KOLLUMMAR-512353 format. One record per atom (N, C-alpha, C): x, y, z; residue in one letter; atom name. Coordinates in nm, 3 decimals, decimal comma. Layout:
<<X; Y; Z>; "A"; "CA">
...
This chain:
<<5,698; 13,697; 2,956>; "M"; "N">
<<5,595; 13,597; 2,951>; "M"; "CA">
<<5,647; 13,468; 3,014>; "M"; "C">
<<5,564; 13,409; 3,096>; "K"; "N">
<<5,597; 13,282; 3,159>; "K"; "CA">
<<5,506; 13,174; 3,099>; "K"; "C">
<<5,560; 13,090; 3,013>; "P"; "N">
<<5,473; 12,989; 2,953>; "P"; "CA">
<<5,432; 12,882; 3,056>; "P"; "C">
<<5,304; 12,858; 3,066>; "E"; "N">
<<5,253; 12,751; 3,152>; "E"; "CA">
<<5,267; 12,620; 3,076>; "E"; "C">
<<5,335; 12,526; 3,133>; "I"; "N">
<<5,363; 12,401; 3,064>; "I"; "CA">
<<5,235; 12,333; 3,017>; "I"; "C">
<<5,136; 12,330; 3,102>; "S"; "N">
<<5,009; 12,265; 3,067>; "S"; "CA">
<<4,947; 12,331; 2,943>; "S"; "C">
<<4,950; 12,462; 2,941>; "R"; "N">
<<4,892; 12,535; 2,827>; "R"; "CA">
<<4,974; 12,510; 2,700>; "R"; "C">
<<5,106; 12,507; 2,710>; "V"; "N">
<<5,192; 12,480; 2,594>; "V"; "CA">
<<5,159; 12,343; 2,536>; "V"; "C">
<<5,145; 12,242; 2,622>; "L"; "N">
<<5,112; 12,107; 2,575>; "L"; "CA">
<<4,975; 12,104; 2,508>; "L"; "C">
<<4,880; 12,177; 2,566>; "E"; "N">
<<4,745; 12,183; 2,510>; "E"; "CA">
<<4,748; 12,246; 2,370>; "E"; "C">
<<4,817; 12,358; 2,356>; "V"; "N">
<<4,824; 12,427; 2,227>; "V"; "CA">
<<4,893; 12,339; 2,123>; "V"; "C">
<<5,000; 12,272; 2,163>; "C"; "N">
<<5,071; 12,182; 2,070>; "C"; "CA">
<<4,980; 12,068; 2,025>; "C"; "C">
<<4,910; 12,007; 2,119>; "A"; "N">
<<4,822; 11,895; 2,085>; "A"; "CA">
<<4,710; 11,939; 1,992>; "A"; "C">
<<4,648; 12,051; 2,024>; "I"; "N">
<<4,538; 12,102; 1,939>; "I"; "CA">
<<4,590; 12,137; 1,800>; "I"; "C">
<<4,708; 12,198; 1,795>; "G"; "N">
<<4,767; 12,233; 1,666>; "G"; "CA">
<<4,797; 12,110; 1,581>; "G"; "C">
<<4,851; 12,009; 1,644>; "L"; "N">
<<4,881; 11,886; 1,570>; "L"; "CA">
<<4,753; 11,819; 1,519>; "L"; "C">
<<4,652; 11,814; 1,605>; "M"; "N">
<<4,526; 11,748; 1,566>; "M"; "CA">
<<4,448; 11,827; 1,460>; "M"; "C">
<<4,440; 11,958; 1,481>; "G"; "N">
<<4,353; 12,038; 1,395>; "G"; "CA">
<<4,421; 12,096; 1,273>; "G"; "C">
<<4,548; 12,134; 1,287>; "D"; "N">
<<4,615; 12,203; 1,176>; "D"; "CA">
<<4,711; 12,114; 1,098>; "D"; "C">
<<4,783; 12,027; 1,167>; "V"; "N">
<<4,887; 11,950; 1,100>; "V"; "CA">
<<4,835; 11,817; 1,047>; "V"; "C">
<<4,775; 11,736; 1,133>; "A"; "N">
<<4,734; 11,600; 1,093>; "A"; "CA">
<<4,648; 11,596; 0,967>; "A"; "C">
<<4,550; 11,686; 0,952>; "P"; "N">
<<4,465; 11,679; 0,830>; "P"; "CA">
<<4,542; 11,701; 0,700>; "P"; "C">
<<4,662; 11,760; 0,708>; "H"; "N">
<<4,738; 11,793; 0,588>; "H"; "CA">
<<4,859; 11,704; 0,566>; "H"; "C">
<<4,865; 11,595; 0,642>; "V"; "N">
<<4,979; 11,503; 0,632>; "V"; "CA">
<<4,938; 11,381; 0,552>; "V"; "C">
<<5,027; 11,340; 0,462>; "A"; "N">
<<5,005; 11,217; 0,386>; "A"; "CA">
<<5,136; 11,138; 0,388>; "A"; "C">
<<5,134; 11,013; 0,373>; "P"; "N">
<<5,021; 10,922; 0,365>; "P"; "CA">
<<4,951; 10,904; 0,500>; "P"; "C">
<<4,849; 10,822; 0,499>; "S"; "N">
<<4,763; 10,811; 0,618>; "S"; "CA">
<<4,836; 10,760; 0,741>; "S"; "C">
<<4,937; 10,674; 0,725>; "Y"; "N">
<<5,008; 10,627; 0,845>; "Y"; "CA">
<<5,086; 10,740; 0,911>; "Y"; "C">
<<5,137; 10,834; 0,832>; "R"; "N">
<<5,205; 10,950; 0,892>; "R"; "CA">
<<5,104; 11,041; 0,961>; "R"; "C">
<<4,987; 11,054; 0,902>; "Q"; "N">
<<4,880; 11,133; 0,962>; "Q"; "CA">
<<4,841; 11,071; 1,096>; "Q"; "C">
<<4,831; 10,939; 1,101>; "A"; "N">
<<4,798; 10,869; 1,226>; "A"; "CA">
<<4,908; 10,890; 1,330>; "A"; "C">
<<5,032; 10,894; 1,286>; "T"; "N">
<<5,144; 10,917; 1,379>; "T"; "CA">
<<5,136; 11,057; 1,439>; "T"; "C">
<<5,104; 11,156; 1,358>; "V"; "N">
<<5,089; 11,293; 1,408>; "V"; "CA">
<<4,974; 11,299; 1,508>; "V"; "C">
<<4,864; 11,236; 1,474>; "F"; "N">
<<4,748; 11,236; 1,564>; "F"; "CA">
<<4,783; 11,165; 1,695>; "F"; "C">
<<4,853; 11,053; 1,688>; "S"; "N">
<<4,894; 10,980; 1,808>; "S"; "CA">
<<4,986; 11,065; 1,896>; "S"; "C">
<<5,074; 11,138; 1,833>; "T"; "N">
<<5,162; 11,228; 1,908>; "T"; "CA">
<<5,081; 11,334; 1,982>; "T"; "C">
<<4,978; 11,385; 1,919>; "A"; "N">
<<4,891; 11,484; 1,983>; "A"; "CA">
<<4,818; 11,423; 2,103>; "A"; "C">
<<4,773; 11,301; 2,089>; "V"; "N">
<<4,705; 11,233; 2,200>; "V"; "CA">
<<4,803; 11,211; 2,315>; "V"; "C">
<<4,925; 11,173; 2,285>; "I"; "N">
<<5,027; 11,154; 2,388>; "I"; "CA">
<<5,053; 11,286; 2,460>; "I"; "C">
<<5,064; 11,396; 2,386>; "L"; "N">
<<5,085; 11,527; 2,449>; "L"; "CA">
<<4,969; 11,561; 2,543>; "L"; "C">
<<4,848; 11,529; 2,503>; "S"; "N">
<<4,730; 11,552; 2,589>; "S"; "CA">
<<4,738; 11,468; 2,716>; "S"; "C">
<<4,784; 11,346; 2,703>; "S"; "N">
<<4,798; 11,259; 2,820>; "S"; "CA">
<<4,908; 11,309; 2,913>; "S"; "C">
<<5,018; 11,356; 2,855>; "V"; "N">
<<5,127; 11,413; 2,935>; "V"; "CA">
<<5,076; 11,536; 3,010>; "V"; "C">
<<4,997; 11,617; 2,943>; "R"; "N">
<<4,940; 11,736; 3,007>; "R"; "CA">
<<4,856; 11,697; 3,129>; "R"; "C">
<<4,772; 11,596; 3,113>; "E"; "N">
<<4,687; 11,551; 3,224>; "E"; "CA">
<<4,773; 11,496; 3,339>; "E"; "C">
<<4,869; 11,414; 3,305>; "E"; "N">
<<4,954; 11,354; 3,409>; "E"; "CA">
<<5,037; 11,461; 3,480>; "E"; "C">
<<5,083; 11,560; 3,406>; "L"; "N">
<<5,163; 11,667; 3,465>; "L"; "CA">
<<5,090; 11,737; 3,579>; "L"; "C">
<<4,961; 11,755; 3,562>; "D"; "N">
<<4,882; 11,826; 3,662>; "D"; "CA">
<<4,869; 11,748; 3,793>; "D"; "C">
<<4,873; 11,616; 3,785>; "R"; "N">
<<4,847; 11,536; 3,905>; "R"; "CA">
<<4,966; 11,453; 3,950>; "R"; "C">
<<5,077; 11,467; 3,883>; "I"; "N">
<<5,190; 11,376; 3,902>; "I"; "CA">
<<5,243; 11,373; 4,046>; "I"; "C">
<<5,266; 11,486; 4,106>; "A"; "N">
<<5,322; 11,487; 4,242>; "A"; "CA">
<<5,218; 11,441; 4,344>; "A"; "C">
<<5,095; 11,490; 4,331>; "E"; "N">
<<4,992; 11,453; 4,427>; "E"; "CA">
<<4,969; 11,302; 4,429>; "E"; "C">
<<4,962; 11,241; 4,311>; "R"; "N">
<<4,937; 11,098; 4,304>; "R"; "CA">
<<5,047; 11,020; 4,374>; "R"; "C">
<<5,169; 11,062; 4,355>; "R"; "N">
<<5,280; 10,991; 4,419>; "R"; "CA">
<<5,280; 11,012; 4,571>; "R"; "C">
<<5,256; 11,133; 4,615>; "V"; "N">
<<5,253; 11,160; 4,759>; "V"; "CA">
<<5,139; 11,081; 4,826>; "V"; "C">
<<5,022; 11,082; 4,764>; "V"; "N">
<<4,907; 11,008; 4,818>; "V"; "CA">
<<4,937; 10,859; 4,822>; "V"; "C">
<<4,991; 10,808; 4,715>; "E"; "N">
<<5,020; 10,664; 4,709>; "E"; "CA">
<<5,128; 10,625; 4,809>; "E"; "C">
<<5,232; 10,704; 4,821>; "N"; "N">
<<5,338; 10,673; 4,916>; "N"; "CA">
<<5,283; 10,672; 5,059>; "N"; "C">
<<5,197; 10,768; 5,090>; "A"; "N">
<<5,136; 10,774; 5,223>; "A"; "CA">
<<5,047; 10,653; 5,247>; "A"; "C">
<<4,972; 10,612; 5,146>; "A"; "N">
<<4,884; 10,496; 5,160>; "A"; "CA">
<<4,964; 10,369; 5,185>; "A"; "C">
<<5,075; 10,353; 5,114>; "L"; "N">
<<5,160; 10,236; 5,135>; "L"; "CA">
<<5,221; 10,236; 5,274>; "L"; "C">
<<5,265; 10,352; 5,319>; "R"; "N">
<<5,323; 10,360; 5,454>; "R"; "CA">
<<5,220; 10,327; 5,562>; "R"; "C">
<<5,097; 10,372; 5,543>; "A"; "N">
<<4,990; 10,340; 5,638>; "A"; "CA">
<<4,960; 10,190; 5,637>; "A"; "C">
<<4,960; 10,131; 5,518>; "L"; "N">
<<4,938; 9,988; 5,507>; "L"; "CA">
<<5,049; 9,911; 5,579>; "L"; "C">
<<5,172; 9,958; 5,564>; "F"; "N">
<<5,286; 9,892; 5,630>; "F"; "CA">
<<5,275; 9,903; 5,782>; "F"; "C">
<<5,228; 10,015; 5,830>; "A"; "N">
<<5,211; 10,032; 5,975>; "A"; "CA">
<<5,111; 9,929; 6,028>; "A"; "C">
<<5,003; 9,905; 5,954>; "D"; "N">
<<4,905; 9,805; 5,993>; "D"; "CA">
<<4,960; 9,663; 5,983>; "D"; "C">
<<5,052; 9,642; 5,891>; "A"; "N">
<<5,103; 9,508; 5,863>; "A"; "CA">
<<5,202; 9,457; 5,967>; "A"; "C">
<<5,262; 9,545; 6,042>; "T"; "N">
<<5,368; 9,501; 6,134>; "T"; "CA">
<<5,320; 9,400; 6,236>; "T"; "C">
<<5,196; 9,405; 6,274>; "S"; "N">
<<5,145; 9,311; 6,373>; "S"; "CA">
<<5,106; 9,176; 6,311>; "S"; "C">
<<5,106; 9,168; 6,178>; "V"; "N">
<<5,061; 9,046; 6,111>; "V"; "CA">
<<5,178; 8,960; 6,062>; "V"; "C">
<<5,284; 9,023; 6,014>; "V"; "N">
<<5,394; 8,947; 5,953>; "V"; "CA">
<<5,472; 8,869; 6,059>; "V"; "C">
<<5,525; 8,755; 6,015>; "S"; "N">
<<5,599; 8,670; 6,108>; "S"; "CA">
<<5,750; 8,686; 6,094>; "S"; "C">
<<5,795; 8,737; 5,982>; "D"; "N">
<<5,938; 8,752; 5,957>; "D"; "CA">
<<5,990; 8,878; 6,026>; "D"; "C">
<<6,084; 8,863; 6,122>; "P"; "N">
<<6,132; 8,980; 6,197>; "P"; "CA">
<<6,204; 9,084; 6,110>; "P"; "C">
<<6,278; 9,040; 6,009>; "G"; "N">
<<6,346; 9,133; 5,920>; "G"; "CA">
<<6,249; 9,215; 5,839>; "G"; "C">
<<6,147; 9,149; 5,787>; "L"; "N">
<<6,044; 9,218; 5,710>; "L"; "CA">
<<5,968; 9,315; 5,801>; "L"; "C">
<<5,937; 9,270; 5,922>; "R"; "N">
<<5,865; 9,356; 6,017>; "R"; "CA">
<<5,945; 9,484; 6,043>; "R"; "C">
<<6,076; 9,470; 6,061>; "Q"; "N">
<<6,161; 9,588; 6,087>; "Q"; "CA">
<<6,161; 9,682; 5,968>; "Q"; "C">
<<6,168; 9,628; 5,844>; "R"; "N">
<<6,166; 9,712; 5,724>; "R"; "CA">
<<6,030; 9,781; 5,709>; "R"; "C">
<<5,923; 9,711; 5,744>; "L"; "N">
<<5,790; 9,771; 5,738>; "L"; "CA">
<<5,778; 9,886; 5,839>; "L"; "C">
<<5,829; 9,864; 5,961>; "E"; "N">
<<5,826; 9,969; 6,063>; "E"; "CA">
<<5,904; 10,091; 6,018>; "E"; "C">
<<6,021; 10,066; 5,961>; "S"; "N">
<<6,106; 10,176; 5,913>; "S"; "CA">
<<6,037; 10,252; 5,800>; "S"; "C">
<<5,981; 10,179; 5,704>; "A"; "N">
<<5,914; 10,244; 5,591>; "A"; "CA">
<<5,791; 10,320; 5,637>; "A"; "C">
<<5,716; 10,264; 5,731>; "S"; "N">
<<5,592; 10,330; 5,774>; "S"; "CA">
<<5,622; 10,459; 5,850>; "S"; "C">
<<5,741; 10,470; 5,907>; "A"; "N">
<<5,779; 10,592; 5,981>; "A"; "CA">
<<5,832; 10,700; 5,888>; "A"; "C">
<<5,856; 10,666; 5,763>; "G"; "N">
<<5,911; 10,761; 5,668>; "G"; "CA">
<<5,807; 10,859; 5,617>; "G"; "C">
<<5,854; 10,957; 5,542>; "S"; "N">
<<5,765; 11,054; 5,478>; "S"; "CA">
<<5,837; 11,113; 5,357>; "S"; "C">
<<5,760; 11,174; 5,270>; "D"; "N">
<<5,817; 11,240; 5,154>; "D"; "CA">
<<5,858; 11,381; 5,192>; "D"; "C">
<<5,985; 11,411; 5,178>; "T"; "N">
<<6,033; 11,546; 5,208>; "T"; "CA">
<<6,090; 11,614; 5,084>; "T"; "C">
<<6,118; 11,537; 4,981>; "D"; "N">
<<6,169; 11,589; 4,855>; "D"; "CA">
<<6,060; 11,566; 4,753>; "D"; "C">
<<6,003; 11,674; 4,700>; "Y"; "N">
<<5,889; 11,663; 4,610>; "Y"; "CA">
<<5,926; 11,665; 4,463>; "Y"; "C">
<<6,053; 11,650; 4,433>; "R"; "N">
<<6,089; 11,632; 4,292>; "R"; "CA">
<<6,034; 11,498; 4,247>; "R"; "C">
<<5,987; 11,492; 4,125>; "I"; "N">
<<5,925; 11,370; 4,074>; "I"; "CA">
<<6,022; 11,253; 4,081>; "I"; "C">
<<6,147; 11,275; 4,049>; "S"; "N">
<<6,246; 11,167; 4,056>; "S"; "CA">
<<6,258; 11,112; 4,198>; "S"; "C">
<<6,254; 11,198; 4,298>; "A"; "N">
<<6,263; 11,154; 4,437>; "A"; "CA">
<<6,136; 11,081; 4,480>; "A"; "C">
<<6,021; 11,133; 4,440>; "L"; "N">
<<5,895; 11,067; 4,473>; "L"; "CA">
<<5,885; 10,931; 4,405>; "L"; "C">
<<5,932; 10,923; 4,281>; "D"; "N">
<<5,933; 10,795; 4,210>; "D"; "CA">
<<6,026; 10,695; 4,278>; "D"; "C">
<<6,143; 10,741; 4,319>; "A"; "N">
<<6,237; 10,651; 4,387>; "A"; "CA">
<<6,176; 10,597; 4,517>; "A"; "C">
<<6,110; 10,684; 4,592>; "A"; "N">
<<6,044; 10,640; 4,715>; "A"; "CA">
<<5,933; 10,541; 4,683>; "A"; "C">
<<5,854; 10,571; 4,579>; "N"; "N">
<<5,745; 10,482; 4,540>; "N"; "CA">
<<5,798; 10,347; 4,495>; "N"; "C">
<<5,906; 10,347; 4,419>; "D"; "N">
<<5,966; 10,221; 4,375>; "D"; "CA">
<<6,008; 10,135; 4,494>; "D"; "C">
<<6,072; 10,198; 4,592>; "A"; "N">
<<6,116; 10,124; 4,712>; "A"; "CA">
<<5,996; 10,073; 4,792>; "A"; "C">
<<5,894; 10,155; 4,805>; "L"; "N">
<<5,775; 10,113; 4,879>; "L"; "CA">
<<5,702; 10,000; 4,806>; "L"; "C">
<<5,695; 10,007; 4,675>; "R"; "N">
<<5,629; 9,900; 4,599>; "R"; "CA">
<<5,709; 9,770; 4,606>; "R"; "C">
<<5,840; 9,778; 4,607>; "A"; "N">
<<5,921; 9,657; 4,622>; "A"; "CA">
<<5,893; 9,593; 4,759>; "A"; "C">
<<5,882; 9,675; 4,862>; "L"; "N">
<<5,849; 9,625; 4,995>; "L"; "CA">
<<5,708; 9,569; 4,998>; "L"; "C">
<<5,616; 9,630; 4,925>; "L"; "N">
<<5,479; 9,579; 4,917>; "L"; "CA">
<<5,477; 9,438; 4,857>; "L"; "C">
<<5,558; 9,415; 4,757>; "I"; "N">
<<5,566; 9,282; 4,695>; "I"; "CA">
<<5,615; 9,180; 4,799>; "I"; "C">
<<5,719; 9,216; 4,872>; "E"; "N">
<<5,768; 9,128; 4,979>; "E"; "CA">
<<5,659; 9,099; 5,082>; "E"; "C">
<<5,590; 9,204; 5,122>; "L"; "N">
<<5,482; 9,189; 5,219>; "L"; "CA">
<<5,374; 9,097; 5,164>; "L"; "C">
<<5,337; 9,118; 5,040>; "H"; "N">
<<5,230; 9,039; 4,980>; "H"; "CA">
<<5,267; 8,891; 4,977>; "H"; "C">
<<5,390; 8,861; 4,939>; "V"; "N">
<<5,438; 8,723; 4,938>; "V"; "CA">
<<5,427; 8,663; 5,078>; "V"; "C">
<<5,470; 8,736; 5,179>; "Q"; "N">
<<5,465; 8,689; 5,316>; "Q"; "CA">
<<5,321; 8,665; 5,361>; "Q"; "C">
<<5,234; 8,760; 5,333>; "V"; "N">
<<5,095; 8,752; 5,379>; "V"; "CA">
<<5,024; 8,633; 5,313>; "V"; "C">
<<5,053; 8,609; 5,186>; "E"; "N">
<<4,989; 8,496; 5,117>; "E"; "CA">
<<5,029; 8,362; 5,178>; "E"; "C">
<<5,145; 8,357; 5,243>; "S"; "N">
<<5,191; 8,232; 5,303>; "S"; "CA">
<<5,137; 8,210; 5,445>; "S"; "C">
<<5,076; 8,312; 5,502>; "L"; "N">
<<5,025; 8,302; 5,639>; "L"; "CA">
<<4,880; 8,253; 5,639>; "L"; "C">
<<4,846; 8,177; 5,741>; "D"; "N">
<<4,712; 8,122; 5,753>; "D"; "CA">
<<4,644; 8,180; 5,877>; "D"; "C">
<<4,588; 8,301; 5,860>; "S"; "N">
<<4,517; 8,364; 5,971>; "S"; "CA">
<<4,415; 8,463; 5,915>; "S"; "C">
<<4,317; 8,495; 5,996>; "D"; "N">
<<4,218; 8,595; 5,956>; "D"; "CA">
<<4,283; 8,731; 5,936>; "D"; "C">
<<4,380; 8,763; 6,022>; "A"; "N">
<<4,449; 8,892; 6,009>; "A"; "CA">
<<4,525; 8,900; 5,877>; "A"; "C">
<<4,585; 8,788; 5,836>; "A"; "N">
<<4,658; 8,785; 5,709>; "A"; "CA">
<<4,561; 8,804; 5,592>; "A"; "C">
<<4,443; 8,741; 5,599>; "R"; "N">
<<4,345; 8,757; 5,491>; "R"; "CA">
<<4,295; 8,901; 5,484>; "R"; "C">
<<4,272; 8,963; 5,600>; "R"; "N">
<<4,229; 9,104; 5,600>; "R"; "CA">
<<4,337; 9,193; 5,539>; "R"; "C">
<<4,462; 9,167; 5,577>; "L"; "N">
<<4,573; 9,246; 5,522>; "L"; "CA">
<<4,587; 9,222; 5,372>; "L"; "C">
<<4,570; 9,099; 5,329>; "E"; "N">
<<4,576; 9,069; 5,187>; "E"; "CA">
<<4,467; 9,146; 5,112>; "E"; "C">
<<4,348; 9,154; 5,169>; "S"; "N">
<<4,239; 9,232; 5,109>; "S"; "CA">
<<4,277; 9,380; 5,102>; "S"; "C">
<<4,340; 9,431; 5,205>; "E"; "N">
<<4,385; 9,571; 5,206>; "E"; "CA">
<<4,490; 9,595; 5,097>; "E"; "C">
<<4,579; 9,499; 5,080>; "I"; "N">
<<4,681; 9,512; 4,975>; "I"; "CA">
<<4,613; 9,520; 4,838>; "I"; "C">
<<4,519; 9,430; 4,812>; "W"; "N">
<<4,450; 9,433; 4,684>; "W"; "CA">
<<4,369; 9,560; 4,666>; "W"; "C">
<<4,310; 9,608; 4,774>; "R"; "N">
<<4,232; 9,732; 4,767>; "R"; "CA">
<<4,324; 9,849; 4,729>; "R"; "C">
<<4,442; 9,855; 4,790>; "E"; "N">
<<4,535; 9,963; 4,757>; "E"; "CA">
<<4,586; 9,949; 4,614>; "E"; "C">
<<4,613; 9,829; 4,568>; "L"; "N">
<<4,656; 9,811; 4,429>; "L"; "CA">
<<4,547; 9,857; 4,332>; "L"; "C">
<<4,423; 9,829; 4,365>; "S"; "N">
<<4,311; 9,874; 4,282>; "S"; "CA">
<<4,302; 10,027; 4,282>; "S"; "C">
<<4,315; 10,087; 4,399>; "K"; "N">
<<4,312; 10,234; 4,407>; "K"; "CA">
<<4,427; 10,295; 4,329>; "K"; "C">
<<4,542; 10,232; 4,336>; "S"; "N">
<<4,659; 10,280; 4,264>; "S"; "CA">
<<4,634; 10,279; 4,114>; "S"; "C">
<<4,570; 10,175; 4,067>; "T"; "N">
<<4,535; 10,168; 3,925>; "T"; "CA">
<<4,438; 10,279; 3,887>; "T"; "C">
<<4,340; 10,304; 3,972>; "E"; "N">
<<4,243; 10,411; 3,946>; "E"; "CA">
<<4,312; 10,548; 3,942>; "E"; "C">
<<4,409; 10,568; 4,031>; "R"; "N">
<<4,481; 10,697; 4,034>; "R"; "CA">
<<4,556; 10,722; 3,904>; "R"; "C">
<<4,598; 10,618; 3,837>; "R"; "N">
<<4,678; 10,629; 3,716>; "R"; "CA">
<<4,594; 10,642; 3,589>; "R"; "C">
<<4,465; 10,622; 3,598>; "K"; "N">
<<4,379; 10,628; 3,480>; "K"; "CA">
<<4,388; 10,765; 3,414>; "K"; "C">
<<4,391; 10,761; 3,283>; "L"; "N">
<<4,386; 10,884; 3,205>; "L"; "CA">
<<4,244; 10,904; 3,155>; "L"; "C">
<<4,202; 11,027; 3,147>; "S"; "N">
<<4,065; 11,055; 3,102>; "S"; "CA">
<<4,045; 11,017; 2,956>; "S"; "C">
<<4,152; 11,011; 2,879>; "L"; "N">
<<4,141; 10,973; 2,738>; "L"; "CA">
<<4,117; 10,825; 2,721>; "L"; "C">
<<4,141; 10,747; 2,823>; "G"; "N">
<<4,128; 10,603; 2,812>; "G"; "CA">
<<4,249; 10,546; 2,740>; "G"; "C">
<<4,239; 10,420; 2,702>; "A"; "N">
<<4,348; 10,356; 2,631>; "A"; "CA">
<<4,352; 10,406; 2,487>; "A"; "C">
<<4,472; 10,427; 2,439>; "F"; "N">
<<4,484; 10,470; 2,299>; "F"; "CA">
<<4,596; 10,395; 2,232>; "F"; "C">
């Protein structure tokens, strides 16, 4: 038998919510068991989309950086943007995708600081693109359970 991780998390969450939590006392311990079940459900959801979200986001940031090279005035930043925009994800382990995303987001912060200091229509358009991508990134991270 090959246990599917998603199914294991689902069974554990359902078991905690339906079988364990109702029989736990006092109420704060019952709430802790229920919260653990909700966390397991959230982990299950994130597990299904974890790699895709990172690959999509990394690609979106690289595309944004490619567009930004003609707008930024700092030559060092422009070179780092060109280098980052030419990159791609070749290692799909979550740790590698996260490391790439962390580096790209750090560069995005640098870019955003630079763009905010520029006074041009191109800079304002790029700033709007940055905010649009940050908004999309937030949407990609939403859990169907909402805040808990």
